[in-house]
C-alpha positions as CSV (number, residue, x, y, z in Angstrom):
1,M,0.0,0.0,0.0
2,N,2.8,2.4,0.9
3,K,4.6,1.5,-2.3
4,Q,1.5,2.4,-4.3
5,K,1.1,5.7,-2.4
6,N,4.8,6.5,-3.1
7,K,4.2,5.8,-6.8
8,Y,1.3,8.2,-6.9
9,M,3.3,10.9,-5.1
10,E,6.2,10.3,-7.5
11,R,3.8,11.0,-10.4
12,I,2.7,14.3,-8.8
13,T,6.2,15.5,-8.0
14,N,7.4,14.4,-11.4
15,G,4.8,16.8,-13.1
16,I,5.6,19.7,-10.8
17,F,9.4,19.4,-10.7
18,T,11.1,16.7,-12.8
19,E,9.1,17.1,-16.0
20,N,7.3,20.5,-15.6
21,P,5.5,21.0,-18.9
22,T,6.3,24.7,-19.2
23,F,9.7,25.2,-17.7
24,I,11.3,21.8,-18.6
25,M,9.3,20.3,-21.5
26,M,8.5,23.7,-23.0
27,L,5.0,22.6,-24.0
28,G,1.7,24.6,-24.1
29,M,3.4,27.9,-24.9
30,C,0.3,29.4,-26.5
31,P,-1.9,29.6,-23.4
32,T,1.2,30.2,-21.3
33,L,2.0,33.4,-23.1
34,A,-1.6,34.5,-23.8
35,V,-3.4,34.3,-20.4
36,T,-0.7,35.1,-17.9
37,T,-1.4,38.9,-17.8
38,S,-2.2,38.2,-14.1
39,A,-1.6,35.5,-11.5
40,I,-5.4,34.8,-11.1
41,N,-5.7,34.1,-14.8
42,G,-2.9,31.6,-14.5
43,V,-4.8,29.9,-11.6
44,G,-8.0,29.7,-13.7
45,M,-6.3,28.3,-16.8
46,G,-4.0,26.0,-14.9
47,L,-6.7,24.4,-12.8
48,S,-9.0,24.0,-15.8
49,T,-6.3,22.2,-17.7
50,T,-5.5,20.1,-14.7
51,V,-9.1,18.8,-14.5
52,V,-9.2,18.0,-18.2
53,L,-5.7,16.4,-18.1
54,A,-6.4,14.2,-15.1
55,L,-9.8,13.0,-16.4
56,A,-8.5,12.5,-19.9
57,N,-5.6,10.3,-18.6
58,L,-8.1,8.4,-16.4
59,L,-10.5,7.7,-19.3
60,I,-7.9,6.9,-21.9
61,S,-6.0,4.6,-19.5
62,A,-9.3,2.7,-18.7
63,L,-10.1,2.3,-22.4
64,R,-6.6,1.8,-23.7
65,K,-7.2,-1.9,-24.4
66,F,-10.3,-1.2,-26.4
67,I,-9.1,1.6,-28.6
68,P,-7.8,0.5,-32.0
69,D,-4.3,1.8,-32.6
70,K,-5.0,3.2,-36.0
71,V,-7.8,5.5,-34.8
72,R,-6.5,6.4,-31.4
73,M,-6.1,10.1,-32.1
74,P,-9.8,10.7,-33.0
75,Y,-10.7,8.9,-29.8
76,Y,-8.4,11.2,-27.8
77,I,-9.9,14.3,-29.5
78,V,-13.5,13.2,-28.7
79,V,-12.6,12.5,-25.0
80,V,-10.7,15.7,-24.5
81,A,-13.2,17.9,-26.4
82,S,-16.1,16.5,-24.3
83,L,-14.2,17.2,-21.0
84,V,-13.3,20.7,-22.1
85,T,-17.0,21.4,-23.0
86,I,-18.0,20.3,-19.5
87,V,-15.3,22.5,-17.9
88,Q,-16.3,25.5,-20.0
89,L,-20.0,25.2,-19.1
90,L,-19.1,24.9,-15.4
91,L,-16.9,28.0,-15.5
92,E,-19.6,29.9,-17.4
93,A,-22.2,29.0,-14.8
94,Y,-20.3,29.4,-11.6
95,I,-17.2,31.5,-12.3
96,P,-18.2,33.8,-15.3
97,S,-15.5,36.3,-14.5
98,V,-12.7,33.7,-15.0
99,N,-14.5,32.3,-18.1
100,K,-14.6,35.9,-19.6
101,A,-11.0,36.6,-18.7
102,L,-9.7,33.4,-20.3
103,G,-12.0,33.7,-23.3
104,V,-11.2,31.6,-26.3
105,Y,-8.3,29.9,-24.6
106,I,-10.6,27.6,-22.6
107,P,-11.9,25.9,-25.8
108,L,-8.4,25.8,-27.1
109,I,-7.5,23.4,-24.3
110,V,-8.7,20.7,-26.7
111,V,-5.6,21.1,-28.8
112,N,-3.2,21.7,-25.9
113,C,-0.1,19.5,-26.7
114,I,0.4,18.9,-23.0
115,I,-2.8,16.9,-22.8
116,F,-2.2,14.9,-26.0
117,G,1.4,14.3,-25.1
118,R,0.6,12.8,-21.7
119,V,-2.3,10.8,-23.1
120,E,-0.1,9.3,-25.9
121,A,3.1,8.9,-23.9
122,Y,1.8,7.8,-20.5
123,A,-1.9,7.1,-20.1
124,A,-2.2,4.9,-23.2
125,K,0.6,2.6,-21.7
126,N,-0.1,2.6,-17.9
127,S,-2.7,1.7,-15.4
128,V,-5.6,3.9,-14.4
129,G,-4.4,5.0,-11.0
130,V,-0.9,6.1,-11.9
131,S,-2.2,7.7,-15.1
132,F,-4.8,9.8,-13.1
133,F,-2.1,11.0,-10.7
134,D,0.3,11.7,-13.6
135,G,-2.4,14.0,-15.1
136,I,-2.8,15.7,-11.7
137,G,0.9,16.2,-11.4
138,M,1.4,17.6,-14.9
139,G,-1.6,19.8,-14.5
140,L,-0.3,21.2,-11.2
141,G,3.1,21.7,-12.7
142,F,1.5,23.7,-15.5
143,T,-0.6,25.7,-13.0
144,V,2.5,26.5,-10.9
145,A,4.3,27.7,-14.0
146,L,1.4,29.9,-15.1
147,I,1.1,31.4,-11.6
148,I,4.9,32.2,-11.5
149,I,4.8,33.9,-15.0
150,G,1.6,35.7,-14.3
151,A,2.8,36.9,-10.9
152,F,6.0,38.3,-12.5
153,R,4.1,40.0,-15.3
154,E,1.5,41.5,-12.9
155,L,4.1,42.7,-10.4
156,L,6.3,44.3,-13.0
157,G,3.4,45.6,-15.2
158,S,1.0,46.9,-12.6
159,G,2.8,46.7,-9.2
160,M,0.2,44.2,-8.0
161,V,0.0,40.4,-7.3
162,F,-3.4,38.7,-7.1
163,G,-5.0,42.1,-7.2
164,F,-3.2,43.3,-4.1
165,Q,-0.7,46.2,-4.2
166,A,2.8,44.7,-3.9
167,L,5.1,47.6,-4.9
168,P,5.1,51.1,-3.4
169,E,3.0,53.6,-5.4
170,S,6.2,55.7,-5.9
171,I,7.6,53.0,-8.2
172,E,6.3,53.3,-11.8
173,P,5.2,50.0,-13.2
174,I,6.4,48.9,-16.7
175,A,3.2,48.6,-18.7
176,I,4.8,46.5,-21.4
177,F,4.9,43.4,-19.1
178,V,1.1,43.1,-19.0
179,Q,1.0,43.4,-22.8
180,A,1.8,40.7,-25.4
181,P,5.6,41.4,-25.6
182,G,5.8,41.1,-21.8
183,A,5.0,37.4,-21.9
184,F,7.9,36.7,-24.2
185,L,10.3,38.9,-22.1
186,V,9.4,37.2,-18.8
187,L,9.6,33.7,-20.4
188,A,12.9,34.6,-21.9
189,I,14.3,35.8,-18.6
190,L,13.1,32.7,-16.7
191,T,14.6,30.4,-19.4
192,A,17.9,32.3,-19.3
193,L,18.0,31.8,-15.6
194,Q,17.4,28.1,-16.2
195,N,20.3,27.9,-18.6
196,K,22.5,30.0,-16.4
197,L,21.9,27.7,-13.4
198,K,22.2,24.7,-15.7
199,L,18.8,23.4,-14.7
200,P,17.3,20.6,-16.9
201,S,15.0,21.8,-19.7
202,A,14.1,20.9,-23.3
203,T,16.7,23.5,-24.4
204,N,19.4,21.6,-22.6
205,V,20.5,18.0,-23.4
206,P,20.3,16.3,-20.0
207,G,23.0,14.1,-18.7
208,K,22.8,10.5,-17.4
209,E,21.7,11.7,-14.0
210,F,18.5,13.3,-15.5
211,K,16.4,11.9,-18.3
212,L,13.1,13.3,-19.6
213,A,10.4,10.9,-20.6
214,C,10.5,12.3,-24.1
215,G,14.3,11.9,-24.4
216,G,15.1,15.5,-23.9
217,N,17.1,16.0,-27.1
218,C,14.6,18.1,-29.1
219,I,17.0,18.7,-32.0
220,E,17.0,15.0,-33.0
221,C,13.4,14.3,-32.1
222,S,11.1,13.0,-34.9
223,G,8.0,10.9,-35.2
224,S,5.1,10.4,-32.8
225,T,6.8,8.2,-30.2
226,C,9.7,10.4,-29.1
227,S,11.1,8.2,-26.4
228,D,11.3,5.2,-28.8
229,N,13.1,7.3,-31.4
230,H,15.6,8.4,-28.8
231,E,16.3,4.9,-27.8
232,K,17.0,4.0,-31.4
233,I,19.2,7.1,-31.7
234,N,21.2,6.0,-28.6
235,V,21.6,2.5,-29.9
236,S,22.8,3.7,-33.3
237,K,25.4,5.9,-31.5
238,D,26.7,3.1,-29.4
239,P,29.4,1.3,-31.5
240,L,29.2,-1.9,-29.5
241,V,25.5,-2.3,-29.8
242,K,25.6,-1.2,-33.4
243,S,28.3,-3.8,-34.3
244,K,26.2,-6.5,-32.6
245,S,23.1,-5.5,-34.5
246,T,25.1,-5.4,-37.8
247,K,26.4,-9.0,-37.1
248,N,22.9,-10.2,-36.4
249,V,21.6,-8.7,-39.7
250,E,24.5,-10.3,-41.6
251,A,23.9,-13.7,-39.9
252,E,20.2,-13.5,-40.9
253,K,21.2,-12.8,-44.5
254,E,23.5,-15.8,-44.6
255,N,20.9,-18.1,-43.1
256,S,18.3,-17.0,-45.7
257,K,20.8,-17.6,-48.5
258,G,21.6,-21.1,-47.1
259,G,17.8,-21.9,-47.0
260,L,17.5,-20.9,-50.6
261,I,20.4,-23.1,-51.7
262,R,19.0,-26.1,-49.9
């Protein structure tokens, strides 16, 4: 029981710290840059995405054995779109101010690459419990990132955080930070700090002590199953493994020739 609880907690901490979708995986940049004009907007978007992500992981994991591989993407789209519609209707009914502030970016959760990435890479291959907690962890990691970026932009752009005055009125805010260019500036500053401190991210190729689920080397990434591609790349770069695989291929060719001669 304790082992199972530890596994669930590992999934949550993994999403917040180890594989944070914004700061480490660099996914979901569109809503990240668009809605973080304030910290409260980050909370609304992050929690909405968390609900959709956790439930999508749960449903896809539960149905994974019944979904034909060739049509799995339409299945994912239907499930995610249905969940997003429910979340949007709930926001419109009970928190209309948040729904109005986030606007079109709530429906656009349907095409958020964080959700489809986790559904494809994790939920479709793992059990219901860990997939559900993986969705919660990734969603909370996304929420934390949005709050940090939104708080920075709100503080620098208006002198406030969560609507409360944080800077003295004598300090003139820099209005550009609550405008569109401010999102790029804040994200660039935070990414530069990551690189300066040599923290793991999608822009840095991690070492042996740290490995992202997707492989981490975005330059050489291709295809839909990124981790499998990276394993193939690593095998091709290992001369010992490569030589063994070459010998096996040559042996198979010789055997096939021998069969034809007989």
